[in-house]
Every structure is written in C-alpha cells, then in structure tokens.
C-alpha positions, 0 to 999 in steps of 0.5 A: 060221544065216546067215553073217555077215561083218564089214567093217572100215575103218581110218583112217590119220590117227586110227588108229581102226577101224570095223567093220560086220557084215552077212550074205551077202544084205545084202553081195550087195545092197550090192555090187549097189548099188555096181555100179549106182551106178558104172554110173549115174555112168559113164553120166551122165558120158558123157551130160554129155560128149556134151552138151558136144560137141553144145553146142560143135558147135551153137555152131560151126554157128551161127557158120558159119551167121552167116558164110554169111549174111554171105557171102550178103548180100555176094553178093546186094549184088554181084548187085544192083549187077551188075544195075544195071550191066547195066540201065544198059549195056543202056539206054545201048546202046538209047538210043545213049549211051556206056558210061562213065556220063557220058551224051553228051559235049560233046567231039568223038568222036575226042577220046574215043578215043586219046591226049590231046594236050597240051603236051609236056614239055621235051626234057630231060625226054622221055627217059622214054616209054611204048609199047604202052599197052593197057586190057582191060575185065574185067567188067560194072562196067567195071573194067579192067586196063592194061599198057604198056612203060616205055621209056628213050629214051636207049638204055641210056646211063644209068639212069632212076629214079623213081616212076610212077602211073596216075591214072584220072579223069572230068573231065566230071562234077561233082564230078570223080572220080579213082582212082590206082594205086597207091592214094594220096590225090589232089589234083585228080588229082595224087598227094599223095605221089610217093614212094608210086608204083611204083618204077622204075629202067630202062636199056632197058624195063620192062613195067608192069601194074595194075588200076583198079576203077570206082566202084560207083555213078554215073559211070565213069572215061573217061581215064587219065594216066600220071605219072612222077616223078624221085627228087627229085619232078619230073614227067618224063613225063605221058601221057594216054589216053581209054579209052572205046573199050577199055571198050566192048569186051567181054572175052568177045568 
C-alpha cells in the first residue's frame, strides 16, 4: 500500500486550516513541478533584464550614431568650404589677383601694405600708442591672429586706462563688411558700446593678442583698425593697418 502524506495550510487571518492528501509519487511530481516553475521564472526574468539592457544599449548606440552623423555633416561642410577657399586662392594666384576676395583694387599698391595714414589725433590724446603690430594667417580661410604692444608714452608718469577694440573691415566691397574683437555690434565700423571692449590700465606697456575669423563665403577683411576709448568714452587712439601682405604669407612656410 502506497504511503500517503498530508499537507496542511493554516490561515493566520481566519484561523482556518486546509489539508491535502497525496501519495509519494504525486508529492515528488508536485515538487518537480515547483522546481521547474521556479527555474522557468528565473530564466524568464533574466531574459527580460537582458532585453532591457540590450534595448538601452541600442538606444545609446543610435544616439551616438546620430551624433556621429551630425559631426560628419559638419566636417563635410567644413571640407567643402575649405575646397571653395582653396579653389579661389589657386584661381587668384593663377590670374594674378589678390587673396582677400575683393579682386583687383583701385587703390595704389603701397596703400594695401602697411599702416593707414590718417589725420593724427590731438597731442593730448596721443599718449597711448602701439608698437610691434603683427598679423599671422592661421588657415586657408584667411582667419588670422593679431598681436601688438599697447604703449603708455608718458613713461609711467600716470596710468592710462580705458577700452580697446580691434575692428577688421573691407571698405572696397558693397556692402562693406566689419567684424570686431571683442565681438560687439558695430555701426559703420565703430563699436556701438565702448564699454564692451577689452579693459586696459597701463603705466608702461601691455601685450594684446586676439583672433579674427573671416567670413565663410564672399569677400575677406583686408584692414584692421585699433580703436582705444577712455573710461568716459572718448577716442584716445585710432591706428589702421592694411593686412593683405600678412594674409598672403603662409603660416606653414
């Protein structure tokens, strides 16, 4: 006679109990069923977690690919612009034109190379001066860096303070083009708010460096003006330079 087992279940809430009778074989089969159910549940839960991780990984990969596509588009655009610049430069060199994007100028050749000679400022405003002005072309797009020494000609007798701008321009094209460092809104080549310039306060000398980016398409800047304002907004220095010679010099030669 097969042995029988009684399994009792007690309810704490109601105090009632339930019992189930089963023989050894049925009990073994029930235990095997429970073990299989637990194993299947564990495997399913693990598979679910793996799917979530793969889904998250796929989302991250898609986002990364989208970012890479945008970067490639930007690189492709930059390469296209560089090609246009290179083609224009080669064409102008072959056809003996200048490299500033404005074609043959109607000005005398020597006026396109060096300082712009304009009416000097009053003697009382000439204590501020510059020295060792230089421009270095940095790429095929004719973007350039500039540097100069801001000089206090009073030999340190008193401090000169104010704001300075470097304004790049091309007045030989229509419409005229301007860009300033620091970048501010310009009105016909003059900064609209002088207090947004680079602040200076010097007793002897200060070196100033910056960068100007050329327009991506169209004519390029061929002149820069250094404009200094006093702290109350009066112009105390203005020096202009044509920079075509600097822009023709290769930074890699």
